[in-house]
C-alpha positions as CSV (number, residue, x, y, z in Angstrom):
1,M,46.5,11.7,3.0
2,A,43.1,12.4,1.5
3,D,41.4,15.6,2.4
4,Y,37.8,15.1,3.3
5,T,37.1,18.8,4.1
6,A,34.0,19.8,2.2
7,E,33.8,22.9,-0.1
8,P,31.4,25.6,1.0
9,G,27.9,24.6,0.1
10,L,28.8,20.9,-0.5
11,P,28.1,18.1,1.9
12,S,31.0,16.5,3.7
13,Y,32.0,12.8,3.4
14,S,30.6,12.0,6.8
15,D,27.3,13.7,5.9
16,V,27.0,11.5,2.8
17,Q,27.8,8.4,4.8
18,A,25.2,9.3,7.4
19,A,22.6,9.9,4.6
20,Y,23.4,6.5,3.1
21,R,23.0,4.7,6.5
22,A,19.7,6.6,7.1
23,R,18.5,5.6,3.6
24,C,19.2,1.9,4.3
25,E,17.5,2.0,7.7
26,L,14.4,3.6,6.3
27,K,14.2,1.2,3.4
28,Q,14.4,-1.7,5.9
29,N,11.6,-0.3,8.0
30,F,9.2,1.1,5.5
31,I,9.4,-1.1,2.4
32,T,7.2,-3.9,3.7
33,L,4.5,-1.8,5.5
34,T,2.1,-1.7,2.6
35,N,2.0,-5.5,2.3
36,D,2.0,-5.8,6.1
37,Q,-1.1,-3.7,6.3
38,L,-3.0,-5.8,3.8
39,D,-1.9,-9.0,5.6
40,I,-3.1,-7.6,9.0
41,Q,-6.5,-6.7,7.5
42,E,-6.9,-10.2,6.1
43,L,-5.8,-11.9,9.4
44,F,-8.4,-9.8,11.3
45,R,-11.1,-11.0,8.9
46,S,-9.9,-14.6,9.2
47,V,-10.2,-14.5,13.0
48,S,-13.6,-12.9,12.8
49,A,-14.9,-15.6,10.5
50,Q,-13.4,-18.3,12.8
51,L,-15.1,-16.9,15.9
52,E,-18.5,-16.5,14.2
53,S,-18.4,-20.1,12.8
54,T,-17.4,-21.7,16.1
55,P,-20.5,-23.2,17.8
56,E,-19.3,-22.4,21.3
57,I,-18.9,-18.7,20.4
58,G,-21.0,-17.4,17.4
59,E,-21.3,-14.0,15.9
60,R,-23.3,-12.5,18.9
61,H,-20.8,-13.5,21.5
62,P,-18.9,-10.7,23.4
63,L,-15.6,-12.1,22.1
64,C,-16.7,-11.3,18.6
65,D,-17.6,-7.7,19.7
66,E,-14.2,-7.4,21.4
67,W,-12.3,-8.7,18.4
68,N,-14.3,-6.3,16.0
69,G,-13.4,-3.5,18.4
70,L,-9.7,-4.4,18.1
71,R,-10.2,-4.5,14.3
72,Q,-11.8,-1.0,14.2
73,R,-9.1,0.3,16.6
74,H,-6.4,-0.9,14.2
75,R,-8.0,1.0,11.4
76,K,-8.2,4.2,13.4
77,V,-4.6,3.9,14.6
78,Y,-3.4,3.3,11.0
79,R,-5.4,6.2,9.6
80,D,-4.2,8.5,12.3
81,S,-0.6,7.5,11.6
82,Q,-1.1,8.2,7.9
83,Q,-2.3,11.7,8.7
84,N,0.7,12.3,11.0
85,A,3.0,11.0,8.3
86,G,1.7,13.5,5.8
87,L,2.1,16.4,8.3
88,C,5.6,15.3,9.2
89,A,6.6,14.9,5.6
90,H,5.3,18.4,4.8
91,F,7.3,19.9,7.7
92,L,10.5,18.1,6.7
93,N,10.0,19.1,3.1
94,N,9.7,22.8,4.2
95,F,12.9,22.4,6.1
96,A,14.7,21.1,3.0
97,E,13.1,23.5,0.5
98,I,12.7,26.7,2.5
99,L,15.2,26.9,5.4
100,I,18.2,25.5,3.6
101,P,17.9,27.7,0.5
102,L,17.2,30.8,2.5
103,S,20.1,30.1,4.9
104,R,22.5,30.2,1.9
105,S,21.2,33.5,0.6
106,P,23.6,36.4,1.1
107,E,20.6,38.6,1.8
108,I,19.7,36.8,5.0
109,S,21.5,38.0,8.1
110,M,22.7,35.8,10.8
111,D,20.0,37.2,13.1
112,Q,17.3,36.2,10.6
113,K,18.9,32.8,10.1
114,R,18.9,32.3,13.9
115,Q,15.2,33.2,14.1
116,M,14.2,30.8,11.2
117,I,16.1,28.0,12.9
118,G,14.3,28.8,16.2
119,K,10.9,28.5,14.5
120,F,11.7,25.1,13.1
121,L,13.0,24.0,16.5
122,E,9.7,25.0,18.1
123,T,7.8,22.8,15.7
124,I,9.9,19.6,15.9
125,P,8.5,18.4,19.3
126,V,5.0,18.2,17.8
127,H,6.1,15.7,15.3
128,L,8.4,14.0,17.8
129,N,5.5,13.4,20.2
130,A,3.3,12.3,17.3
131,A,5.8,9.7,16.3
132,K,6.1,8.4,19.9
133,E,2.3,8.2,20.2
134,N,2.0,6.2,16.9
135,A,4.7,3.8,18.0
136,D,3.0,3.4,21.4
137,N,-0.5,2.9,19.8
138,F,0.8,0.1,17.6
139,S,2.7,-1.5,20.5
140,E,-0.4,-1.5,22.8
141,L,-2.6,-2.8,20.1
142,G,-0.2,-5.7,19.4
143,K,-0.1,-6.6,23.1
144,E,-3.9,-6.8,23.3
145,V,-4.2,-8.8,20.1
146,E,-1.5,-11.3,21.4
147,V,-3.4,-12.0,24.6
148,F,-6.8,-12.3,22.9
149,P,-6.5,-16.1,22.3
150,L,-6.3,-16.6,26.1
151,K,-9.9,-15.3,26.4
152,V,-10.9,-17.6,23.6
153,A,-9.3,-20.5,25.4
154,S,-11.2,-19.6,28.6
155,T,-14.5,-19.5,26.6
156,L,-13.8,-22.8,24.9
157,R,-12.6,-24.3,28.2
158,V,-9.5,-25.5,26.6
159,K,-6.2,-25.3,28.4
160,A,-3.0,-25.2,26.5
161,E,-1.4,-27.3,29.2
162,P,-3.8,-29.7,31.1
163,S,-3.3,-29.3,34.8
164,G,-3.5,-33.0,35.6
165,F,-2.6,-36.4,34.0
166,F,-6.2,-37.7,33.9
167,E,-7.5,-34.5,32.3
168,S,-4.8,-34.8,29.6
169,V,-5.7,-38.4,29.0
170,W,-9.4,-37.7,28.8
171,T,-8.8,-34.8,26.4
172,G,-6.8,-37.0,24.1
173,I,-9.4,-39.8,24.2
174,E,-12.2,-37.3,23.4
175,E,-10.3,-35.9,20.4
176,L,-9.4,-39.5,19.2
177,C,-13.0,-40.6,19.4
178,M,-14.2,-37.6,17.6
179,S,-11.7,-38.1,14.8
180,I,-12.6,-41.8,14.5
181,W,-16.3,-41.0,14.3
182,N,-15.8,-38.3,11.7
183,N,-13.8,-40.6,9.5
184,L,-16.2,-43.5,10.0
185,N,-19.2,-41.3,9.2
186,R,-17.6,-40.0,6.0
187,L,-16.7,-43.6,4.9
188,L,-20.3,-44.9,5.5
189,T,-21.8,-41.9,3.7
190,K,-19.6,-42.5,0.7
191,I,-20.4,-46.2,0.6
192,V,-24.2,-45.5,0.7
193,N,-23.9,-42.8,-2.0
194,T,-21.7,-45.1,-4.2
195,F,-24.3,-47.9,-3.9
196,K,-27.1,-45.6,-4.9
197,V,-25.2,-44.3,-7.8
198,M,-24.4,-47.8,-9.0
199,L,-28.1,-48.7,-8.9
200,A,-29.0,-45.5,-10.8
201,R,-26.6,-46.4,-13.6
202,L,-28.3,-49.7,-14.1
203,E,-31.5,-47.7,-15.0
204,K,-33.6,-50.9,-15.5
205,L,-33.7,-54.5,-14.2
206,R,-36.0,-57.2,-15.8
207,F,-37.3,-60.2,-13.8
208,S,-39.0,-63.1,-15.7
209,C,-40.9,-66.1,-14.1
210,F,-43.3,-68.5,-15.9
211,G,-43.7,-66.1,-18.8
212,I,-44.3,-63.1,-16.6
213,S,-41.8,-60.2,-16.9
214,L,-41.3,-57.4,-14.3
215,D,-39.3,-54.3,-15.2
216,V,-37.8,-52.2,-12.3
217,H,-36.7,-48.7,-13.3
218,F,-34.2,-46.7,-11.3
219,H,-34.0,-42.9,-11.6
220,R,-30.5,-41.4,-11.7
221,Y,-29.5,-40.6,-8.2
222,Q,-28.6,-37.1,-7.2
223,S,-27.5,-36.3,-3.7
224,L,-29.6,-33.6,-2.0
225,E,-26.7,-32.8,0.3
226,P,-23.7,-30.7,-0.8
227,E,-20.5,-32.6,-1.6
228,E,-18.4,-33.0,1.5
229,D,-14.8,-31.9,1.3
230,D,-11.9,-33.8,2.7
231,G,-11.8,-31.6,5.8
232,H,-13.5,-32.3,9.0
233,E,-15.0,-30.3,11.8
234,M,-12.3,-28.7,13.9
235,T,-12.0,-29.5,17.6
236,P,-12.0,-26.6,20.1
237,R,-8.3,-27.1,20.5
238,Q,-7.7,-26.8,16.8
239,V,-9.9,-23.6,16.6
240,L,-7.8,-22.1,19.4
241,G,-4.6,-23.0,17.7
242,E,-5.6,-21.3,14.4
243,I,-6.8,-18.2,16.2
244,D,-3.6,-18.1,18.3
245,D,-1.4,-18.4,15.1
246,N,-3.3,-15.6,13.4
247,A,-3.2,-13.3,16.4
248,R,0.6,-13.9,16.8
249,A,1.0,-13.0,13.1
250,I,-0.9,-9.8,13.5
251,A,1.1,-8.8,16.6
252,L,4.4,-9.5,14.8
253,K,3.4,-7.4,11.8
254,L,2.3,-4.6,14.2
255,T,5.8,-4.5,15.6
256,A,7.0,-3.5,12.1
257,F,4.8,-0.3,12.3
258,E,6.1,0.3,15.8
259,S,9.7,0.1,14.6
260,A,9.0,2.4,11.6
261,W,7.6,5.1,13.8
262,H,10.5,4.6,16.3
263,V,12.8,5.4,13.3
264,V,10.8,8.5,12.6
265,R,11.1,9.6,16.2
266,L,14.9,9.1,16.1
267,A,15.1,11.1,12.9
268,C,13.2,14.0,14.4
269,S,15.5,13.8,17.4
270,R,18.6,13.9,15.2
271,L,17.1,16.9,13.3
272,M,16.5,18.7,16.5
273,S,20.1,18.1,17.5
274,D,21.4,19.4,14.1
275,L,19.2,22.5,14.3
276,A,20.2,23.1,17.9
277,L,23.9,23.0,16.9
278,A,23.3,25.2,13.9
279,R,21.6,27.8,16.1
280,S,24.3,27.7,18.7
281,F,26.9,28.5,16.0
282,A,24.7,31.3,14.8
283,T,24.3,32.9,18.2
284,C,27.9,32.6,19.5
285,V,30.2,35.7,19.4
286,P,31.5,35.9,16.8
287,P,29.1,33.7,14.8
288,V,30.5,30.8,12.8
289,P,28.4,30.7,9.6
290,Q,30.4,27.8,8.1
291,A,29.6,25.5,11.1
292,C,26.0,26.6,11.1
293,D,25.5,25.8,7.5
294,S,27.3,22.5,7.9
295,N,24.8,21.3,10.5
296,L,21.9,22.5,8.4
297,R,23.2,20.5,5.4
298,A,23.7,17.4,7.6
299,G,20.1,17.6,8.7
300,A,18.8,18.0,5.1
301,L,20.8,15.0,3.9
302,V,19.8,12.6,6.6
303,H,16.1,13.5,6.5
304,A,15.5,13.8,2.7
305,P,14.8,10.0,2.3
306,L,12.4,10.2,5.2
307,V,10.2,12.7,3.3
308,E,9.7,10.1,0.5
309,C,8.9,7.3,3.0
310,L,6.4,9.4,4.9
311,N,4.7,10.7,1.8
312,A,4.3,7.1,0.5
313,Y,3.1,5.8,3.9
314,S,0.4,8.6,4.1
315,M,-1.0,7.4,0.7
316,G,-0.8,3.7,1.5
317,K,2.1,3.0,-0.9
318,S,5.6,1.7,-0.7
319,P,8.5,4.2,-1.1
320,D,10.5,3.9,-4.3
321,F,14.2,3.6,-3.6
322,S,15.2,2.8,-7.2
């Protein structure tokens, strides 16, 4: 039977496995956050432009102010979370580079080791609460963004599900007539423009009658109106649909940030458990230094990848797991 007992100062097999699982979990939760943040900013801008260009709303409408408020709130929540990430990474880095090496030094007594562990245990709740607050902030923001289209629907007086049969029929007829008129208008405009262009290409016509000639000159036609694209003016229901899709996309991406900070919170909780066990083995009579060191090593292994993730997040970058 294989012996999985670790040598003094070396991590055990179970510690290595726990570190590998933590690394995979962190990679899954942090690797996409940089692109998610860029997508969220673009989606916020897209909804702002849609609201401002909608005749029933416009840039001075309270809905625009409310949406811009959500947009500014997202920026603050993200920046605050970046600051918390940097502080948490610094704390975890001190744990790995200060507490662990000192705990292995023969010059450090068990009483001193117990005091150092106690100091780190006192600081963990600060980062634990910060992680919870960040997760809650992203969650609450996502909820408010997700219900925002309902306020747009109320303003546009468009219901996702018409309450009555005749209302549904009338809405369908209204949209059909608008679509027919838009298509007919574009067709007539193109026919008139084409006719004018054809006359302009003739440049000159000559009429002769009883020896009298008459020349008619045509100047090259240039439309004073900008060229129309193949699109058409969106109906209120289409505007609402686009805003709803963008809002749902933002809310979905915000859940990725909520999940990432939930992972940070769990990591801080596991570190607290590891340190609490290490301290208990250092305070028992007689002390068990091997068990104390084993729990410290377990904490260092599991949380080492988290330092890289949090440092990258604080700088707006993706962690490098290569």
